[in-house]
C-alpha positions, 0 to 999 in steps of 0.5 A: 500500500502506498501513501501520497507523495510529492511532499513539497507540492500539492497533489490532486485527486479525481472525484467520481464526477471526474473533477480535479480537486487540489488537496494540498490544503489542510482546510476542507474542500467541497466536491465540484459538480461537473454535471452541467445540468442547468435544470438541477435545483441549486439548493440540492447542489449546495446541500451536496457540496456542504455534505461532502468533504474531500480530505488528503487522507480519508478521500471523499467523505459523504455526510449526507446519509450517514454512510460515512463516519466523519473523520474531520469533526474534532474541534480545537477544544476537544483536541486540547482535551485529547492532547492532555489525556494522551499524556497524563496518566501513570506518567504524572504519578512517577514525577514525585519519585523523579524529584526525589532522585533529582532534587526539587530544583533540578527536577522542576527545571527538567520538567520545564525544559522537557515541556518546552522541547515537547511543546515545540515538537507538538507545534512542528507536527501541526506545521508539517501537517499543513505543508503535507496534508497527506500525513496522518501518522509518523509512518507517513512522515518517514515516507516523505523524508526517507522513502519506503524504508523510512515509512516501515522503520518509523511506522514499526517504532511508532506502533511498538511504542503505542501498543506497548504503552496501551498494554501497560494500561492493562497492567495498571488496571489490574493494579487498581483492581487488586488495590481496591479488592485486596487481590480478590482474584488472579491479576491476569483476570483483572488484566483481561477485564482491562483489555476487554474494556479498553478494546470496546472503548477503542472501537469507537470509530472517530476521535471526535466521538471518543473525545468525551472520554477524554473529559472523563479520563481527565476528571478521573486522574485529576480527582485521584491526584487531588485526593492523594495530595489532600490525604498526604497533607492532612495525614502527616504520615506517608504510608512508607514511613517506618513504625514509631516516631523516629522518622522525618520527611526529607526533601532536598533542593539538590541531590547527588544521584548516580548517572543511571539514577539521574537519567532514569529519572529524566526518562520518567519525565520524558515518558510523561510527555510522550504523547506527541506521536498521537498528535498526528492523528489528532490534527488529522481529524480536526475540523480546522487544522489551523487551530491545532497550534492553539490547542497545543498551547492550551493543552501543554500549558494545562498539563505542565501546570498539573505536572508541576503542582502534583510533583511538588506537592506530593514530594513535599508531603511524602519526601523520601517515602514516596511510593511508586506509583504515587497513589499508594503513598497516603495509606491503605484506605486512601490507596483504595480511594485513589485507585478507585477514582483513577480507574476510569482514567487508566482505562481512557488512557489505554483507549486512546493509545489502542485507538490510534494504534488500530487506526494506524493499521486500519488506514494502512490497509484501506488507504486509497480505497472507497472503504476507508471512509464508507461504512461498508462490511470491509470497513467494519471488518478492517476496523474491528479486526485492527482493534482486536489485533492491537489489544491482543498483542498489547495484552500478550506483550504486557503479560508474557514478558516478566520484566515488562515495566523495565522493558517499557522504560527501555522502549520509552528511552529507545523510541520515545525520544526519537519519535518525540524529539529528534524526528520533529526537529528534523521535520522542521529542518526538512521543511525550512532548509530551502525557506525564503527566510533562510539566512535571516536572524530568526531562521538562524536562531530556529535552525540552531535551536532545532539542531540543539534539540536534535543532538540532545534527543540523541544523547537522551536516547543513548543515555536512557537506553543505557540506564534502562539496560543497566536496571534490567540487568540489576533486577535479573541479578537480584531476582526481582524479575517476576514470572509470565502471566503471574497471578500474584498481587501486583499492587503491593 
């Protein structure tokens, strides 16, 4: 299967009426009618134009009779919510532990620095989509810049990351159920329930229809972390504090971690922002992609504020006694309450990742066919088959690999930096190397900034991979590696 080519020039497609429609624009384009029937009712003609959309990815979308799902109905507000929810999740619950390793000041500075880098990457996703409207996933970017091999390599890296992250949500759901029910049944059963729930929610066809889940997930996670912060502030005693009164919370402005400890803490922060690959899908389904930058600024400002508040408050009240995930830091009862509140958010987080993973396969299979944007039997078989496939693979990977959490850290370090930092920096350089503004002060500064981000991304990838490999090796030596498909309680 092929993707649209000619990245620097608008391409053309031909409608069923034989008219050429330029799709080198990100805005919606209405179908031209060449019928030439002078007696045709102008009202009907106008209605037909209003109800038909031609998109560089989805082709002709006929909205007149409900036979086509509307893949271009996402407002910028809904896009902002989805952008926040694709990032916030268990990642935010690891940030207090990152501050405990790095110290308060370096930890806050790292969060702000990574926020700036990732926000720039997200912005570049939007501008690249405007310049190359045929792009829907990371794989399409790889094809434009590096040809067929680039499409397959980047596509595989993207699919591996999002499926593994979605699979991690199944384990997170099993942890939540074990915490709430005191391990009432085998952990694998809870993970299966999580996979079924996520699979059902992921099967909703468009991001526009799924966006309401973003609100549910956002409220769920925020209510959990707010309850955690209140619980820690009022109890005065973290759950991991030793018995008796001979203990004291210590929060340090600056610490002295080892290189492996420090780089793993930085990778936790990067993982918390690693939703950038999904932003291609979001801008690809927006009503007006030109509003994407606005959605990014609102979303990244909101999520960075949340990250800073949660990390600082939880670290302040728990100090060195922070649990991982942080929801277990305030005692047994509050742990159950927090996981109960977070459970819908964990399911929604997995839903978004599995949805975009399935959408990647779905678009690759049906692209350039009439079934892509029509509710035909082939359309439904391809879509639901893609959802079942990614959920099954994510479940097997998460349960079959006994050191899955460490593997997820390795995948995050090895792939998330490439897909979230290096690739976007190179995308900007690719689009602007021949810009008319080349040589101006602004162009030179932006080029220098992207080169710096590109180099920094490679350093973080290599160092983070090294840190993850060392951690996996240490866990094997210490016997901390569990078993595949284990029924043991994973919430303690």
